PLY file of the C-alpha trace (Angstrom):
ply
format ascii 1.0
element vertex 226
property float x
property float y
property float z
element edge 225
property int vertex1
property int vertex2
end_header
-65.98 13.46 -19.85
-66.72 16.37 -22.16
-65.59 19.96 -21.76
-64.55 20.88 -18.22
-63.05 23.99 -16.70
-59.50 23.78 -15.40
-60.53 23.75 -11.69
-63.07 21.00 -12.40
-60.53 18.89 -14.28
-57.97 19.33 -11.51
-60.54 18.31 -8.92
-61.43 15.15 -10.89
-57.75 14.21 -11.14
-57.27 14.83 -7.42
-60.26 12.63 -6.54
-58.80 9.77 -8.62
-55.33 10.35 -7.14
-53.97 10.78 -10.69
-52.38 13.52 -12.80
-53.96 15.91 -15.29
-51.81 15.82 -18.44
-52.25 18.11 -21.46
-51.87 15.93 -24.58
-53.05 18.30 -27.34
-52.33 21.92 -26.37
-53.01 23.30 -29.87
-56.55 21.90 -30.08
-59.59 24.08 -29.40
-60.29 23.56 -26.57
-57.03 21.89 -25.41
-57.29 18.14 -24.81
-56.19 16.68 -21.45
-56.07 13.19 -19.98
-56.28 12.01 -16.41
-53.55 9.41 -15.95
-50.66 8.19 -13.82
-47.93 10.31 -15.41
-45.09 8.42 -13.72
-46.35 5.10 -15.08
-46.84 6.68 -18.53
-43.24 7.94 -18.63
-41.95 4.52 -17.52
-43.89 2.72 -20.28
-42.64 5.18 -22.90
-39.04 4.66 -21.74
-39.48 0.86 -21.99
-40.85 1.18 -25.54
-37.90 3.35 -26.54
-35.50 0.83 -24.97
-37.07 -2.06 -26.92
-36.88 -0.12 -30.19
-33.17 0.60 -29.56
-32.54 -3.13 -29.03
-34.05 -3.94 -32.43
-31.90 -1.28 -34.13
-28.45 -2.61 -35.05
-25.67 -0.04 -35.09
-22.62 -1.05 -37.10
-19.43 0.58 -35.85
-15.80 0.16 -36.85
-13.49 -1.18 -34.13
-9.77 -0.61 -34.68
-7.18 -3.18 -33.62
-3.49 -2.20 -33.87
-0.66 -4.66 -34.49
3.13 -4.52 -34.87
5.16 -6.63 -37.35
7.16 -8.19 -34.48
4.13 -8.97 -32.27
4.47 -12.03 -30.03
2.37 -15.17 -30.46
0.39 -14.62 -27.24
-0.40 -11.00 -28.02
-1.33 -11.94 -31.59
-3.80 -14.59 -30.38
-5.36 -12.09 -27.94
-5.79 -9.47 -30.66
-7.37 -12.01 -33.02
-9.74 -13.13 -30.26
-10.86 -9.52 -29.78
-11.42 -9.20 -33.53
-13.53 -12.36 -33.49
-15.68 -10.99 -30.65
-16.18 -7.66 -32.45
-17.23 -9.42 -35.65
-19.63 -11.68 -33.74
-21.29 -8.57 -32.29
-21.86 -7.25 -35.82
-19.09 -4.63 -35.89
-16.54 -4.07 -38.63
-12.86 -4.34 -37.71
-10.11 -2.10 -39.02
-6.74 -3.84 -38.62
-3.88 -1.33 -38.49
-0.32 -2.63 -38.79
2.19 -0.02 -37.59
5.73 0.05 -39.02
8.69 1.76 -37.33
12.16 2.60 -38.58
13.73 -0.14 -40.71
10.52 -2.18 -40.64
9.35 0.01 -43.54
11.82 -1.82 -45.78
9.92 -5.10 -45.32
6.20 -4.53 -46.10
5.92 -8.21 -47.05
6.14 -9.05 -43.33
3.02 -6.97 -42.76
1.15 -8.64 -45.62
2.08 -12.06 -44.23
0.87 -11.09 -40.76
-2.50 -9.83 -42.08
-2.90 -13.06 -44.07
-2.37 -14.95 -40.79
-5.12 -12.85 -39.18
-7.60 -13.80 -41.93
-6.57 -17.45 -41.75
-6.98 -17.62 -37.96
-10.39 -15.88 -38.00
-11.71 -18.55 -40.38
-14.45 -18.65 -43.01
-16.90 -16.34 -41.22
-14.88 -13.25 -42.19
-15.01 -11.17 -45.35
-12.26 -8.75 -46.41
-14.12 -5.52 -47.14
-11.02 -3.41 -47.89
-7.86 -5.14 -49.04
-4.59 -4.45 -47.22
-2.92 -1.24 -48.39
0.07 0.77 -47.22
-0.68 4.33 -46.10
2.46 6.08 -44.89
3.84 4.01 -42.03
0.61 2.04 -41.54
-0.84 -0.91 -43.42
-4.62 -1.11 -42.99
-7.31 -3.66 -43.79
-11.06 -3.65 -43.01
-12.89 -6.88 -42.13
-16.59 -7.61 -41.73
-18.65 -10.63 -40.81
-19.81 -12.92 -43.62
-23.41 -13.34 -42.47
-24.17 -16.31 -44.73
-21.27 -18.36 -43.36
-21.87 -17.26 -39.77
-25.54 -18.19 -40.01
-24.66 -21.70 -41.14
-22.14 -22.04 -38.32
-24.71 -20.84 -35.76
-27.33 -23.40 -36.80
-27.56 -26.11 -34.14
-28.43 -29.65 -35.22
-31.64 -31.06 -33.82
-31.04 -33.29 -30.80
-32.47 -36.76 -31.26
-34.61 -38.13 -28.39
-32.07 -40.91 -27.80
-29.19 -38.46 -27.52
-28.48 -36.74 -24.23
-27.36 -33.10 -24.33
-23.76 -32.51 -23.33
-23.20 -31.28 -19.80
-21.15 -28.09 -19.70
-18.60 -28.26 -16.90
-17.59 -25.07 -15.19
-14.07 -24.12 -14.21
-13.73 -24.12 -10.42
-10.85 -21.68 -10.65
-12.95 -19.27 -12.73
-15.88 -19.45 -10.30
-13.52 -18.50 -7.46
-11.75 -15.66 -9.26
-14.66 -14.10 -11.16
-18.03 -12.92 -9.88
-21.08 -11.24 -11.35
-22.34 -8.00 -9.79
-25.97 -7.04 -9.27
-25.85 -4.89 -12.41
-24.68 -7.84 -14.54
-21.01 -6.83 -14.83
-18.19 -9.34 -14.41
-15.41 -8.49 -11.98
-12.15 -10.31 -11.26
-9.67 -10.38 -8.40
-6.47 -8.47 -9.05
-4.36 -11.24 -7.50
-4.71 -14.87 -6.46
-4.57 -15.78 -2.75
-1.04 -17.18 -3.05
0.16 -13.92 -4.62
-1.29 -11.91 -1.71
0.78 -13.91 0.80
4.05 -12.97 -0.88
6.11 -10.31 0.82
5.03 -6.79 -0.18
3.92 -3.52 1.42
0.54 -3.35 3.19
-0.61 -0.69 0.71
0.23 -2.96 -2.23
-1.50 -5.91 -0.53
-4.70 -3.87 -0.04
-4.55 -2.77 -3.67
-4.21 -6.35 -4.92
-7.03 -7.55 -2.66
-9.56 -5.46 -4.59
-11.49 -6.33 -7.75
-11.61 -4.76 -11.22
-13.97 -5.01 -14.20
-13.25 -7.78 -16.71
-12.09 -6.48 -20.13
-14.96 -6.37 -22.64
-13.02 -8.58 -25.04
-12.79 -11.36 -22.41
-16.40 -11.28 -21.14
-17.73 -14.00 -23.50
-14.80 -16.31 -22.74
-15.28 -15.92 -18.97
-19.02 -16.54 -19.28
-18.27 -19.79 -21.10
-15.96 -20.84 -18.24
-18.75 -20.06 -15.79
-21.21 -21.97 -18.00
-23.41 -18.88 -18.14
-25.85 -18.50 -21.02
0 1
1 2
2 3
3 4
4 5
5 6
6 7
7 8
8 9
9 10
10 11
11 12
12 13
13 14
14 15
15 16
16 17
17 18
18 19
19 20
20 21
21 22
22 23
23 24
24 25
25 26
26 27
27 28
28 29
29 30
30 31
31 32
32 33
33 34
34 35
35 36
36 37
37 38
38 39
39 40
40 41
41 42
42 43
43 44
44 45
45 46
46 47
47 48
48 49
49 50
50 51
51 52
52 53
53 54
54 55
55 56
56 57
57 58
58 59
59 60
60 61
61 62
62 63
63 64
64 65
65 66
66 67
67 68
68 69
69 70
70 71
71 72
72 73
73 74
74 75
75 76
76 77
77 78
78 79
79 80
80 81
81 82
82 83
83 84
84 85
85 86
86 87
87 88
88 89
89 90
90 91
91 92
92 93
93 94
94 95
95 96
96 97
97 98
98 99
99 100
100 101
101 102
102 103
103 104
104 105
105 106
106 107
107 108
108 109
109 110
110 111
111 112
112 113
113 114
114 115
115 116
116 117
117 118
118 119
119 120
120 121
121 122
122 123
123 124
124 125
125 126
126 127
127 128
128 129
129 130
130 131
131 132
132 133
133 134
134 135
135 136
136 137
137 138
138 139
139 140
140 141
141 142
142 143
143 144
144 145
145 146
146 147
147 148
148 149
149 150
150 151
151 152
152 153
153 154
154 155
155 156
156 157
157 158
158 159
159 160
160 161
161 162
162 163
163 164
164 165
165 166
166 167
167 168
168 169
169 170
170 171
171 172
172 173
173 174
174 175
175 176
176 177
177 178
178 179
179 180
180 181
181 182
182 183
183 184
184 185
185 186
186 187
187 188
188 189
189 190
190 191
191 192
192 193
193 194
194 195
195 196
196 197
197 198
198 199
199 200
200 201
201 202
202 203
203 204
204 205
205 206
206 207
207 208
208 209
209 210
210 211
211 212
212 213
213 214
214 215
215 216
216 217
217 218
218 219
219 220
220 221
221 222
222 223
223 224
224 225
């Protein structure tokens, strides 16, 4: 458009129902563009969002254990470690000793060996187990070469039919997905609500809460969600 005075430029932007945006204030004369500034900001935000998706941030997630941990709790902790490693994070396993437990560090070493064994081949020990005061720590990371091989899916032959994933009816009743993509669960099953308790407690149990981040993938598999 060439060189215009400020009133002329504003008038042109007004006629086009657009905005006058200064893009090079240090130039002589300053350079401006007539554009939809709201649309421009939205596109820039989308570009920044896409670039953040491509950037992988490796963080260390800490999981704490006790030498006398129960089998159920141990399996839950290991499942959380597996999910963290799948997401590309490192996992720091901290085994906490108390009182007379300090006299038996071999129990801690045995427990950490069980963790590595249960996680399988896709795990690499980055820092070997060592005793620091009352804590025994070990750092794990994902072995990308092994994980990549495990993730490779064999080609389906034309004669073969893909397996049908069956959903859990119980899971579909108890869990639901919100509009923002979050998974929520009921605090109590219907039978539990009918048991004798105060009205305040019944109302509390009738509500829903967010599903723990460590259980999201497992619930999605039950709901056959991809």
